[in-house]
C-alpha positions, 0 to 999 in steps of 0.5 A, a space after each residue: 045078065 043081072 039087072 042093075 040097081 037104080 043109081 048104079 049108072 049114076 055112081 059109075 058116072 060120078 066116079 068117071 067125073 071125079 077121076 076127070 076132075 082129079 086130072 083137071 086139078 093138076 092143070 088149072 089155069 092158076 094155082 088155087 089159094 091155100 084154102 082151096 088147096 086145103 079143100 081139094 085135099 080134104 075132099 079127095 081124101 074123104 072121097 077116096 079113103 072115108 073118114 080121117 083115121 089115125 092120130 092128129 099130127 102134133 104141133 111140130 107138124 103144123 101143115 099135117 095138122 091143118 090138113 088132118 083137121 080139114 079132112 076130119 071136118 068132113 067126117 060122116 060125108 059120104 064118098 059120093 057127096 065128097 066126090 060131087 063137092 070135089 068136082 064142083 070145086 074144080 069146076 069153079 077154079 077153071 
């Protein structure tokens, strides 16, 4: 059996906590305000896909543009960091 690297359990635990927070985000007691919803979206995308890709949506897609900008603002944030921030945000909204 191969030895585990330091922190390997922590990443696995973090992913489990993140997946739980994603499920909990669908059952919050109140609908979050628009800014919180935008942060939930951006942190989820950063955690699962990394830095924003593709072209910024044009003026005709204002919602897509705002969502893209929120995600792009997290550029360079590590997946694990975005997961932890997502977990913390969902906890604060319970």
